[in-house]
C-alpha positions, 0 to 999 in steps of 0.5 A: 819575118822570123828567121828560124835557123840553126845557129851553125848556119848564122853566116848565111842567115845574116846574109839573107837578113841583109838581102831581105832588108834590101827588099824592104822586109824587116827580118827578125834574127835573135842576135839583133832582135833580143836586147841586152838584158832581155830574157831569151825565151820570153822574147822568142815566145813573144815573137813566135806568137806575133810574127806574120811570117816565118822562114824555117831555114834548113842548111848544111847543119840541118835543124838544131835543137832550139830551131826544132822547138821554134819550128814546132811552136810555129807549126802549132800556131799555123794549125791552131789559127788557120781557121780563126777569123780576125787573126792573121794567118801565119805564112810558114815558108821552108827555105833551103840553104846551099848544102841543105839536105834533100827535101825528102829529108825535111821533117814530114810536116815541113815537106808539105809546104812549097819551099824556097830553094837556094841550094843550086845558086846560093843566096844571090839567086834572084828568082828564089829571093823574089819567090821568098819576098812574094810569099812574105808579102802575099797576105799584106797585098791581099788585105790592102786590095780587099 
């Protein structure tokens, strides 16, 4: 699970990563996912190409320049691979942090997805956390039942 975020929202992203770990989900965050001595861009590209799910996180600082590039790459992957058989479809999940702009201010393509909204009750909002976890696990559960 890739956590695509603005570095200015890192504090909330760290908390979200901790909450996901508590739910048995391994989040990928750049500061822990890229080893010392590794090159930043190739590592990000590798994860973007392989991650089964991405949370595009929008917080009070909106989307940052690097985050936008990651989002565009994930959106391209989503469109290109959604109909390919034998390739796992990417789960793209918009996530709104407390202080995030209104959904209509999201990028136009991102508005078309159902989002997880932590704006009212913060990251401790259990129903929204459950909604996120269910979305992340949806494809894995479908494949194990089929």
